[in-house]
C-alpha positions as CSV (number, residue, x, y, z in Angstrom):
1,M,9.2,-12.3,3.8
2,A,7.9,-10.8,7.1
3,T,10.0,-11.2,10.2
4,D,9.8,-10.0,13.8
5,T,12.5,-7.4,13.2
6,L,11.5,-3.8,13.4
7,K,13.1,-0.6,12.2
8,S,12.0,3.0,11.9
9,E,10.9,4.5,8.7
10,K,13.0,7.4,9.6
11,N,16.7,7.3,10.6
12,T,16.9,7.8,14.4
13,T,20.3,6.3,15.1
14,G,22.1,9.5,14.7
15,G,20.0,11.5,17.0
16,G,20.9,11.4,20.7
17,G,19.2,12.6,23.8
18,A,15.5,12.3,24.6
19,P,14.3,11.5,21.1
20,G,16.8,8.6,20.9
21,L,15.7,7.3,24.3
22,R,12.1,7.7,23.3
23,R,12.7,5.7,20.2
24,L,14.5,3.0,22.2
25,L,11.6,2.6,24.6
26,L,9.0,2.6,21.8
27,D,10.9,0.1,19.8
28,N,11.1,-2.2,22.8
29,G,7.7,-1.9,24.4
30,A,7.8,-5.2,26.3
31,L,11.2,-4.5,27.7
32,S,10.2,-1.1,28.8
33,A,7.1,-2.5,30.5
34,L,9.3,-5.1,32.3
35,V,11.7,-2.4,33.5
36,V,8.8,-0.2,34.8
37,L,7.3,-3.2,36.6
38,V,10.6,-4.2,38.3
39,V,11.2,-0.6,39.5
40,A,7.7,-0.3,40.7
41,M,7.7,-3.6,42.6
42,S,11.1,-2.6,44.1
43,L,9.7,0.6,45.3
44,L,6.6,-1.0,46.8
45,S,8.2,-4.0,48.4
46,G,11.5,-4.2,50.1
47,D,11.5,-8.0,49.7
48,F,11.3,-7.9,45.9
49,L,14.8,-6.9,44.8
50,T,16.7,-9.7,46.6
51,T,18.8,-12.3,45.0
52,Q,16.6,-15.1,46.3
53,N,13.4,-13.5,45.1
54,L,14.8,-12.7,41.7
55,L,15.8,-16.4,41.3
56,N,12.2,-17.3,42.4
57,V,10.9,-15.1,39.6
58,G,13.1,-17.0,37.1
59,V,11.9,-20.4,38.4
60,Q,8.3,-19.2,38.3
61,A,8.7,-18.0,34.7
62,A,10.4,-21.1,33.5
63,V,7.5,-23.4,32.7
64,T,5.4,-20.6,31.1
65,A,8.4,-19.4,29.1
66,I,9.2,-22.9,27.7
67,L,5.6,-23.4,26.7
68,A,5.5,-19.9,25.2
69,F,8.7,-20.6,23.1
70,G,6.8,-23.5,21.5
71,V,3.7,-21.4,21.0
72,T,5.8,-18.7,19.4
73,F,6.5,-21.0,16.4
74,V,2.8,-21.5,15.9
75,I,1.8,-17.9,16.3
76,V,4.4,-16.8,13.9
77,T,2.7,-19.0,11.3
78,A,-0.6,-17.3,12.1
79,G,-1.8,-20.3,14.1
80,I,-2.8,-21.0,17.7
81,D,-2.1,-23.9,20.1
82,L,-4.5,-24.3,23.0
83,S,-3.3,-27.8,23.9
84,V,0.1,-27.1,25.3
85,G,-0.9,-27.2,29.0
86,S,-2.7,-30.6,28.5
87,V,0.2,-32.0,26.5
88,A,2.6,-30.9,29.2
89,A,0.6,-32.8,31.8
90,L,0.2,-35.9,29.6
91,S,3.9,-36.0,28.8
92,A,4.9,-35.8,32.5
93,T,2.3,-38.5,33.4
94,V,3.6,-40.8,30.7
95,L,7.2,-40.4,32.0
96,A,6.1,-41.0,35.7
97,W,3.9,-44.0,34.8
98,S,6.5,-45.6,32.5
99,A,9.3,-45.3,35.0
100,T,7.2,-46.5,38.0
101,S,4.2,-48.7,37.1
102,A,5.6,-50.0,33.8
103,G,9.1,-50.5,35.0
104,V,10.7,-48.8,32.0
105,P,14.3,-47.5,32.4
106,V,14.2,-43.8,33.2
107,W,16.1,-42.7,30.1
108,L,13.5,-44.6,27.9
109,A,10.7,-43.1,29.9
110,V,12.0,-39.6,29.2
111,V,12.2,-40.5,25.5
112,L,8.6,-41.7,25.6
113,A,7.5,-38.5,27.3
114,V,9.1,-36.3,24.6
115,A,7.7,-38.6,21.9
116,T,4.3,-38.1,23.4
117,G,4.6,-34.4,23.1
118,I,5.8,-34.6,19.5
119,A,3.0,-37.0,18.6
120,C,0.3,-34.7,20.0
121,G,1.8,-31.8,18.1
122,F,2.0,-33.9,14.9
123,V,-1.7,-34.8,15.3
124,N,-2.5,-31.1,15.7
125,G,-0.5,-30.2,12.6
126,A,-2.1,-33.0,10.5
127,L,-5.6,-31.9,11.5
128,V,-4.8,-28.3,10.6
129,S,-2.9,-28.9,7.4
130,Y,-4.6,-32.0,5.9
131,G,-7.8,-32.1,7.8
132,K,-8.5,-28.4,7.1
133,L,-9.6,-27.8,10.7
134,P,-9.1,-24.3,12.1
135,P,-6.2,-24.3,14.5
136,F,-8.4,-23.2,17.3
137,I,-10.7,-26.2,16.9
138,A,-7.9,-28.8,16.3
139,T,-5.9,-27.8,19.4
140,L,-9.0,-27.3,21.5
141,A,-9.8,-31.0,20.8
142,M,-6.3,-32.0,21.7
143,L,-6.6,-30.0,25.0
144,S,-9.5,-32.3,26.0
145,V,-7.9,-35.5,24.7
146,G,-4.6,-34.8,26.4
147,R,-6.1,-34.0,29.7
148,G,-8.4,-37.1,29.5
149,L,-5.5,-39.4,28.7
150,S,-3.5,-38.0,31.5
151,L,-6.4,-38.8,33.9
152,V,-6.9,-42.3,32.4
153,I,-3.2,-43.2,32.7
154,S,-2.9,-41.9,36.3
155,Q,-6.4,-43.0,37.4
156,G,-6.8,-39.4,38.6
157,S,-4.0,-39.6,41.2
158,P,-0.5,-38.0,41.2
159,I,2.3,-40.3,40.3
160,A,5.7,-40.0,42.1
161,F,8.4,-38.7,39.7
162,P,11.7,-40.6,39.3
163,S,14.3,-39.0,41.6
164,S,16.9,-38.9,38.9
165,V,14.6,-36.7,36.7
166,S,13.4,-34.7,39.7
167,R,16.8,-33.1,39.8
168,L,15.6,-30.8,37.0
169,G,13.6,-29.0,39.7
170,D,16.6,-28.6,42.0
171,T,19.5,-26.2,42.1
172,L,23.1,-26.3,41.0
173,G,25.6,-25.3,43.7
174,G,22.8,-24.8,46.1
175,W,21.6,-21.5,44.5
176,L,21.2,-21.7,40.7
177,P,17.8,-23.2,39.8
178,V,18.0,-25.8,37.0
179,P,14.6,-24.8,35.6
180,V,16.1,-21.4,34.8
181,L,19.0,-23.0,32.9
182,V,16.5,-25.2,31.0
183,M,14.5,-22.1,30.1
184,I,17.6,-20.3,28.8
185,V,18.6,-23.3,26.7
186,M,15.2,-23.6,25.2
187,G,15.1,-19.9,24.5
188,L,18.4,-20.1,22.6
189,V,17.1,-23.1,20.6
190,T,14.0,-21.0,19.7
191,A,16.2,-18.0,18.7
192,V,18.4,-20.3,16.5
193,V,15.4,-22.0,14.9
194,L,13.6,-18.7,14.1
195,G,16.7,-16.8,13.0
196,R,19.1,-19.3,11.5
197,T,17.2,-22.1,9.9
198,Y,15.2,-22.8,6.8
199,L,12.2,-23.8,9.0
200,G,12.3,-20.5,10.8
201,R,12.3,-18.5,7.6
202,S,9.5,-20.6,6.4
203,M,7.5,-19.8,9.5
204,Y,7.7,-16.1,8.9
205,A,6.8,-16.5,5.2
206,I,3.8,-18.6,6.0
207,G,2.6,-16.2,8.7
208,G,3.2,-13.2,6.4
209,N,1.3,-14.6,3.4
210,E,0.5,-18.3,3.3
211,E,-0.6,-18.3,-0.3
212,A,2.5,-16.4,-1.5
213,A,4.7,-18.8,0.5
214,R,3.0,-21.8,-1.3
215,L,3.4,-20.2,-4.7
216,S,7.1,-19.5,-4.0
217,G,7.6,-23.3,-3.6
218,L,7.4,-23.8,0.2
219,R,5.7,-27.0,1.3
220,V,3.3,-25.2,3.6
221,K,1.4,-28.3,4.8
222,R,4.5,-30.2,5.8
223,Q,6.0,-27.0,7.4
224,K,2.9,-26.6,9.5
225,V,3.0,-30.2,10.7
226,A,6.6,-29.6,11.7
227,V,5.8,-26.4,13.5
228,Y,3.0,-28.0,15.7
229,A,5.2,-31.0,16.4
230,L,7.9,-28.5,17.6
231,S,5.3,-26.9,19.9
232,G,4.5,-30.3,21.3
233,L,8.2,-31.0,21.9
234,F,8.5,-27.8,23.9
235,A,5.3,-28.6,25.8
236,A,6.8,-32.0,26.8
237,V,9.9,-30.4,28.1
238,A,7.8,-27.9,30.1
239,G,5.8,-30.7,31.6
240,I,8.9,-32.6,32.7
241,V,10.3,-29.4,34.3
242,L,7.0,-28.7,36.1
243,A,6.7,-32.3,37.4
244,S,10.3,-32.2,38.5
245,R,9.6,-29.1,40.6
246,L,6.6,-30.9,42.2
247,A,8.3,-34.2,42.5
248,S,5.2,-35.8,41.1
249,A,3.2,-35.9,37.8
250,Q,-0.1,-34.2,38.4
251,P,-2.8,-35.2,35.9
252,Q,-4.5,-31.8,36.5
253,A,-1.2,-29.8,36.2
254,A,-0.7,-26.9,33.9
255,Q,-4.4,-26.1,33.6
256,G,-4.8,-22.6,32.0
257,Y,-1.1,-22.4,31.2
258,E,-1.9,-22.3,27.5
259,L,-3.5,-18.9,28.0
260,D,-0.4,-17.7,29.9
261,A,1.8,-18.9,27.1
262,I,-0.2,-17.2,24.4
263,A,-0.3,-14.0,26.6
264,A,3.5,-14.1,27.0
265,V,4.0,-14.4,23.2
266,V,1.7,-11.5,22.5
267,I,3.1,-9.3,25.3
268,G,6.5,-10.0,23.8
269,G,5.5,-8.3,20.5
270,A,4.3,-11.2,18.4
271,S,1.2,-10.7,16.2
272,L,-1.7,-13.1,16.2
273,S,-2.0,-12.3,12.5
274,G,1.3,-14.1,12.0
275,G,4.7,-13.1,10.5
276,V,6.0,-11.4,13.7
277,G,7.6,-12.8,16.8
278,K,10.9,-13.5,18.4
279,A,12.4,-15.6,21.3
280,S,13.6,-12.6,23.3
281,G,10.2,-10.9,23.2
282,T,8.5,-14.1,24.4
283,L,11.0,-14.5,27.3
284,I,10.3,-10.9,28.3
285,G,6.5,-11.6,28.2
286,A,6.9,-14.6,30.4
287,L,9.0,-12.6,32.9
288,I,6.4,-9.8,33.0
289,L,3.7,-12.3,34.0
290,A,6.1,-13.9,36.6
291,V,7.1,-10.5,38.0
292,L,3.5,-9.5,38.3
293,R,2.4,-12.6,40.2
294,N,5.4,-12.6,42.4
295,G,5.2,-8.8,43.2
296,L,1.5,-8.9,43.9
297,N,1.9,-11.9,46.2
298,L,4.6,-9.9,48.1
299,L,2.2,-6.9,48.3
300,S,-0.5,-9.2,49.7
301,V,-2.9,-8.3,46.9
302,S,-6.0,-10.5,46.8
303,A,-5.8,-13.4,44.4
304,F,-9.0,-12.2,42.8
305,W,-7.6,-8.7,42.1
306,Q,-4.4,-10.3,40.8
307,Q,-6.4,-11.7,37.9
308,V,-7.8,-8.2,37.2
309,V,-4.4,-6.5,37.4
310,I,-2.7,-9.1,35.1
311,G,-5.5,-8.7,32.5
312,V,-5.1,-4.9,32.5
313,V,-1.3,-5.2,32.2
314,I,-1.6,-7.5,29.2
315,A,-4.0,-5.0,27.5
316,L,-1.6,-2.1,28.3
317,A,1.4,-4.0,27.0
318,V,-0.3,-4.8,23.7
319,L,-1.5,-1.2,23.5
320,L,2.0,0.0,24.0
321,D,3.0,-2.2,21.1
322,T,0.3,-0.6,19.0
323,V,1.6,2.9,19.9
324,R,5.0,1.8,18.9
325,R,3.9,0.7,15.5
326,R,1.9,3.9,14.9
327,A,5.0,5.9,15.9
328,G,6.8,4.7,12.8
329,A,8.2,1.2,13.4
330,T,7.4,-1.2,10.6
331,P,8.2,-4.8,9.8
332,V,11.2,-5.4,7.5
333,S,12.2,-8.4,5.5
334,G,14.3,-11.3,6.8
335,G,17.2,-10.1,4.6
336,A,17.2,-6.7,6.2
337,A,17.0,-8.1,9.7
338,G,20.7,-7.8,10.3
339,T,21.2,-4.5,8.5
340,G,18.5,-2.3,9.9
341,G,19.4,1.1,11.4
342,G,22.1,2.1,8.8
343,G,24.4,-0.9,8.6
344,A,27.4,-1.3,10.8
345,G,27.3,2.3,12.1
346,G,23.6,2.0,12.9
347,R,24.2,-1.2,14.8
348,K,27.0,0.4,16.7
349,A,24.8,3.4,17.7
350,Q,22.1,1.0,18.7
351,A,24.5,-1.0,20.9
352,V,25.6,2.3,22.6
353,K,21.9,3.1,23.4
354,Y,21.3,-0.3,24.8
355,T,24.4,0.0,27.0
356,V,23.4,3.4,28.3
357,A,19.8,2.2,28.9
358,A,21.1,-0.8,30.8
359,V,23.4,1.4,33.0
360,L,20.5,3.7,33.8
361,V,18.2,0.9,34.7
362,A,20.9,-0.7,36.9
363,A,21.5,2.6,38.6
364,V,17.7,3.1,39.3
365,I,17.3,-0.5,40.6
366,G,20.4,-0.2,42.7
367,G,19.2,3.0,44.3
368,V,15.8,1.5,45.0
369,S,17.5,-1.5,46.6
370,L,19.5,0.6,48.9
371,W,16.5,2.8,49.7
372,N,14.5,-0.2,50.6
373,S,17.2,-2.0,52.6
374,G,15.9,-3.2,55.9
375,S,12.3,-2.3,55.2
376,S,11.0,-5.8,56.0
377,G,11.0,-5.0,59.7
378,G,10.9,-7.5,62.6
379,A,7.2,-7.8,63.2
380,T,5.6,-11.3,63.2
381,K,4.6,-12.1,59.7
382,L,2.6,-15.1,58.7
383,G,2.0,-16.4,55.1
384,M,-0.9,-18.7,54.3
385,S,-1.5,-20.5,51.0
386,V,-5.0,-21.8,50.6
387,S,-5.7,-24.5,48.0
388,T,-8.7,-22.5,46.6
389,L,-10.9,-19.6,47.6
390,N,-13.7,-20.6,45.2
391,N,-15.1,-23.0,47.8
392,P,-17.1,-21.9,50.9
393,F,-15.2,-24.3,53.2
394,F,-11.8,-22.6,52.5
395,V,-13.4,-19.2,52.6
396,Q,-14.4,-19.9,56.1
397,L,-11.0,-21.4,56.9
398,K,-9.5,-18.1,55.7
399,A,-12.0,-16.0,57.8
400,G,-11.1,-18.0,60.9
401,A,-7.4,-17.5,60.3
402,Q,-7.8,-13.8,59.7
403,A,-9.9,-13.3,62.8
404,E,-7.3,-15.0,64.9
405,A,-4.4,-13.0,63.3
406,K,-6.3,-9.8,64.0
407,A,-6.9,-10.8,67.6
408,K,-3.2,-11.6,68.1
409,G,-2.0,-8.5,66.3
410,V,0.1,-10.3,63.7
411,D,0.4,-9.7,60.0
412,L,-1.2,-12.4,57.9
413,T,-0.9,-12.7,54.1
414,V,-3.4,-15.1,52.5
415,T,-2.9,-16.3,48.9
416,D,-5.1,-18.5,46.7
417,A,-3.5,-21.4,44.8
418,Q,-6.6,-21.9,42.7
419,N,-6.2,-25.6,42.9
420,D,-2.9,-25.4,41.0
421,A,0.0,-27.2,42.8
422,S,2.6,-25.3,40.8
423,Q,1.1,-22.0,41.7
424,Q,1.1,-23.0,45.3
425,A,4.8,-23.9,45.1
426,N,5.4,-20.4,43.8
427,Q,3.6,-18.9,46.7
428,I,5.5,-20.9,49.3
429,Q,8.7,-19.8,47.5
430,N,7.6,-16.2,47.8
431,F,6.9,-16.6,51.5
432,T,10.3,-18.1,52.0
433,S,12.0,-15.2,50.2
434,E,10.0,-12.8,52.3
435,S,11.5,-14.5,55.4
436,M,8.1,-15.0,57.0
437,S,8.0,-15.8,60.7
438,S,5.9,-18.9,59.9
439,V,4.0,-20.3,56.9
440,I,0.6,-22.1,56.8
441,I,-0.1,-24.3,53.9
442,N,-3.4,-25.9,52.9
443,P,-2.0,-28.2,50.2
444,V,-3.5,-28.6,46.8
445,D,-1.8,-32.0,46.9
446,S,0.3,-33.5,49.7
447,D,3.0,-34.9,47.5
448,A,3.4,-31.8,45.3
449,A,3.8,-29.5,48.3
450,G,6.8,-31.4,49.6
451,P,9.6,-29.7,47.6
452,S,8.6,-26.1,48.4
453,V,8.0,-26.9,52.0
454,R,11.5,-28.5,52.2
455,A,12.9,-25.2,50.9
456,A,11.1,-23.4,53.8
457,N,12.6,-26.0,56.1
458,K,16.1,-25.1,54.9
459,A,15.4,-21.5,55.6
460,D,14.4,-22.4,59.2
461,I,10.8,-21.2,58.6
462,P,8.3,-23.3,60.6
463,V,5.5,-24.7,58.4
464,I,2.0,-25.5,59.6
465,A,-0.1,-27.9,57.5
466,A,-3.9,-27.1,57.6
467,D,-6.6,-29.6,56.7
468,R,-4.2,-31.8,54.7
469,G,-0.7,-33.1,55.4
470,V,2.5,-32.6,53.5
471,N,4.5,-35.6,52.4
472,K,8.3,-35.9,52.4
473,A,8.8,-32.6,54.2
474,E,8.9,-31.4,57.8
475,V,5.9,-29.6,59.3
476,A,5.7,-28.2,62.8
477,T,2.2,-29.5,63.2
478,L,-0.8,-30.7,61.2
479,V,-4.1,-29.0,62.1
480,A,-6.8,-31.1,60.5
481,S,-9.9,-33.1,60.8
482,D,-9.7,-36.7,59.6
483,N,-11.0,-36.9,56.0
484,V,-10.9,-40.7,56.0
485,A,-12.8,-41.0,59.3
486,G,-15.3,-38.4,58.0
487,G,-15.9,-40.5,54.8
488,E,-16.5,-43.5,57.0
489,Q,-19.1,-41.6,59.1
490,A,-20.8,-40.4,55.9
491,A,-21.1,-44.0,54.7
492,R,-22.5,-45.2,58.0
493,T,-25.0,-42.3,58.1
494,L,-26.3,-42.9,54.6
495,A,-26.4,-46.7,55.0
496,E,-28.4,-46.5,58.2
497,K,-30.8,-44.0,56.7
498,L,-31.4,-46.6,53.9
499,G,-31.8,-49.5,56.3
500,G,-28.7,-51.2,55.0
501,K,-30.1,-51.7,51.5
502,G,-30.1,-49.6,48.3
503,R,-28.4,-48.3,45.2
504,I,-26.4,-45.1,45.6
505,V,-24.2,-42.8,43.5
506,V,-21.1,-40.9,44.5
507,L,-20.1,-37.4,43.4
508,Q,-16.3,-37.2,43.6
509,G,-14.2,-34.1,44.0
510,T,-11.4,-32.8,41.8
511,A,-9.4,-35.8,40.5
512,G,-5.9,-36.0,42.0
513,T,-6.6,-33.9,45.1
514,S,-5.8,-35.5,48.5
515,A,-9.2,-34.4,49.9
516,S,-11.1,-36.3,47.2
517,R,-8.9,-39.4,47.6
518,E,-9.1,-39.5,51.4
519,R,-12.9,-38.9,51.6
520,G,-13.6,-41.4,48.8
521,A,-11.3,-44.0,50.5
522,G,-13.1,-43.5,53.8
523,F,-16.5,-43.8,52.3
524,A,-15.5,-46.9,50.3
525,R,-14.2,-48.5,53.5
526,G,-17.3,-47.6,55.5
527,I,-19.8,-48.8,52.9
528,K,-18.2,-52.3,52.8
529,A,-19.8,-52.9,56.2
530,F,-23.2,-52.8,54.5
531,P,-23.2,-55.5,51.7
532,G,-26.8,-54.6,50.8
533,I,-25.7,-51.2,49.6
534,E,-24.5,-51.0,46.0
535,V,-22.5,-48.1,44.5
536,V,-23.8,-48.0,41.0
537,A,-21.9,-45.0,39.7
538,K,-19.0,-42.6,40.6
539,Q,-18.3,-39.5,38.7
540,P,-16.1,-36.4,39.4
541,A,-17.8,-33.0,39.7
542,D,-14.7,-31.1,40.8
543,F,-16.2,-29.9,44.2
544,D,-18.4,-27.5,42.2
545,R,-22.1,-26.9,42.6
546,T,-22.9,-26.4,38.9
547,K,-20.9,-29.5,37.9
548,G,-22.7,-31.4,40.7
549,L,-26.0,-30.4,39.2
550,D,-25.0,-31.5,35.6
551,V,-23.3,-34.7,36.7
552,M,-26.2,-35.7,38.9
553,T,-28.6,-35.0,36.1
554,N,-26.6,-37.2,33.8
555,M,-26.4,-40.0,36.3
556,L,-30.2,-40.0,36.8
557,Q,-30.6,-40.7,33.1
558,A,-28.7,-44.0,33.4
559,N,-29.6,-44.8,37.0
560,G,-33.2,-43.6,37.6
561,D,-33.7,-46.1,40.4
562,V,-31.0,-44.8,42.8
563,N,-32.2,-44.1,46.3
564,G,-29.1,-42.4,47.9
565,V,-26.3,-39.9,47.1
566,F,-23.0,-39.2,48.7
567,A,-21.1,-36.0,47.6
568,E,-17.5,-35.4,48.8
569,N,-18.4,-31.8,49.6
570,D,-21.5,-29.7,50.3
571,E,-21.3,-27.7,47.1
572,M,-21.7,-30.9,44.9
573,A,-24.4,-32.1,47.3
574,L,-26.4,-28.9,46.8
575,G,-26.0,-29.3,43.0
576,A,-27.3,-32.9,43.3
577,I,-30.3,-31.6,45.3
578,K,-31.2,-29.3,42.5
579,A,-31.0,-32.2,40.0
580,L,-33.2,-34.4,42.3
581,G,-35.9,-31.8,42.8
582,A,-38.7,-32.9,45.0
583,R,-37.1,-36.3,45.6
584,A,-34.2,-34.8,47.5
585,G,-34.8,-35.4,51.2
586,S,-38.1,-37.2,50.7
587,S,-37.3,-40.4,48.8
588,I,-33.6,-39.9,48.1
589,P,-31.3,-38.9,51.1
590,V,-28.2,-36.9,50.1
591,V,-25.2,-36.7,52.4
592,G,-22.5,-34.0,51.9
593,F,-19.2,-33.0,53.5
594,D,-17.8,-29.8,55.1
595,G,-20.7,-28.3,57.0
596,T,-20.7,-25.1,55.1
597,P,-23.4,-22.4,55.9
598,D,-25.4,-23.3,52.7
599,G,-25.1,-26.9,53.6
600,L,-26.4,-26.4,57.1
601,K,-29.3,-24.4,55.8
602,A,-30.2,-27.3,53.4
603,V,-30.0,-29.7,56.4
604,E,-32.3,-27.5,58.3
605,A,-34.7,-27.3,55.4
606,G,-34.6,-31.1,55.0
607,T,-33.3,-31.3,51.4
608,L,-29.8,-32.4,52.6
609,Y,-30.1,-35.3,54.9
610,A,-26.7,-34.9,56.6
611,S,-23.3,-33.2,56.3
612,V,-20.0,-34.2,57.8
613,A,-19.0,-30.9,59.4
614,Q,-15.3,-30.0,59.8
615,Q,-15.6,-26.6,61.5
616,P,-13.3,-24.7,59.0
617,R,-13.3,-21.5,61.1
618,E,-11.9,-23.3,64.1
619,L,-9.4,-25.0,61.8
620,G,-8.2,-21.6,60.6
621,R,-8.0,-20.2,64.1
622,L,-6.0,-23.1,65.4
623,A,-3.6,-23.0,62.4
624,V,-2.7,-19.4,63.1
625,R,-2.5,-19.9,66.8
626,N,0.0,-22.8,66.3
627,A,1.9,-20.8,63.6
628,I,2.5,-18.0,66.1
629,E,3.7,-20.4,68.7
630,A,6.0,-22.1,66.3
631,A,7.4,-18.7,65.2
632,E,8.1,-17.9,68.9
633,G,10.0,-21.2,69.3
634,K,7.4,-22.8,71.6
635,K,6.8,-26.5,71.6
636,I,3.6,-27.5,69.9
637,D,1.9,-30.8,69.3
638,T,2.7,-32.6,66.1
639,T,-1.0,-33.1,65.4
640,V,-4.0,-31.0,66.3
641,K,-7.3,-32.6,65.6
642,V,-10.5,-30.5,65.0
643,P,-13.5,-32.6,65.8
644,V,-15.6,-33.9,62.9
645,K,-19.4,-34.2,63.5
646,V,-22.3,-35.6,61.5
647,V,-24.9,-32.9,61.3
648,T,-28.6,-33.8,60.7
649,A,-31.9,-32.1,61.3
650,R,-31.8,-33.3,64.9
651,N,-28.7,-31.4,65.9
652,V,-28.3,-28.7,63.2
653,A,-29.6,-25.9,65.5
654,D,-27.0,-26.7,68.2
655,F,-24.2,-26.9,65.7
656,S,-25.0,-23.6,64.0
């Protein structure tokens, strides 16, 4: 029976010195990589090796680690689970909806959420075991189903989380994060299941040789169903912890987390071929990813380059594991797991090596910490978390902020939340641990930003909200244009162009985002004043030009007689123009939102009838200007409005 335990083909427990240390590092490749990363980040940033920041790393690793523990069971059996991120979001949504809209007692809502995760895993296991579907296909289908059900239940909007459950995202004693405790508990459960139970031994047997396991009497199909159900259970716990941190269930939460979970398991030494994997390795893998993201944020590395660096580190970590195996480490049977290395004497020698290694690492880290003490300096430092930099509007907002920071001579660090409320919470935590003079946040979601902003409030760091407000937290000022008013202006502009009569379609932004909700609400309110206008279809295109093209093309198939389009941003409007072809601007007016450079060019060309311009560069400049004044203790207005203007062919030249 194959297990995750490794031992050398040669006896190295008796040899000390460099060969023994080399063997220790090779036999623990992921741990070695983690130590190297911690030391490197400590040398590069004086803010990294602080108690507060290390706790931040633990919190930021928690959700990924819990998901990864569940995925470990699946990978050990030579399977894969791509659905854990969606299942996590669905479970949290079920809990929030049950406890609020359905009026179910909180304890029962928690049970329903956990049952939802187990049910999703059970379906995955049944499809794989009895439906004979490849694990990749079965879990890919559940990824889509889980995310879709989450959006259906929530109607695309975040749902406030019960306060009693939200305590899972808080701290004990004001300093110990509860998510870290949950991560440790789930890690211990994973270790016990893998190492001390019949199910765990069956996992290794199935992953090592499924046919041999079946012939030896194991009920392989039932075991696989149990394994995937266990993965679903862990995903549900991860979803609850994530929603607790954000104080709301986000239907779009945990997107892409399944890839992080799989990466953590593989970095931790598990084999995608099955039969190898352990809880401690998975935990180390999750910590490596968290340390990387945290450290790169502290070093102000571009969000785009962060993805490159993380990919390279994953490849290097797996390469190190390959080198380790080639150097002589081989899998041993479950029965030998506890006796490797020469029995009791070997285990004693190994314990001595681990102790020596731990002392050396502690000495190095302690020295680095002393060397870096006081390195943060007293210069004015601003942190800015932007909801996404894959949208021209926010790229311009960033450019305006950077220009103002350069003019004022302050240090500005800009991060990209990639439309992930959890990732943005991590970034605000990092800014707080860096003791930024002031923080600017362009929230992915106004509710989800609340807890992390409250933490900055406790640290007496002024927070500036840009473009969107923050709920249930204190901000020094809100610098924004009015999305609702802009939506109303867009409705009036389109209706007047159509003469008060017509059939129109609406391209919505990313479901659950406050920008989409506010612009859509404003447009709906404004269009009510024109009873001759009928909205025949609404579909989300996620603020993306390509999706706008595809969704508009599909809408035209069912609604070929439309004579007007409203898109909640210019990118989707430009995609719609492509789908409309020659009809755009001639027979079908299209109205966008944001006033991006490409949008203004389309207005000038006549293909885009109008765009509600928000002047993002000016918004960025004003956000930085107010952040500096707040850091200096000056009194600033609670709200700073950036004028919104409808741009058409008549005034586009003046506006540009």
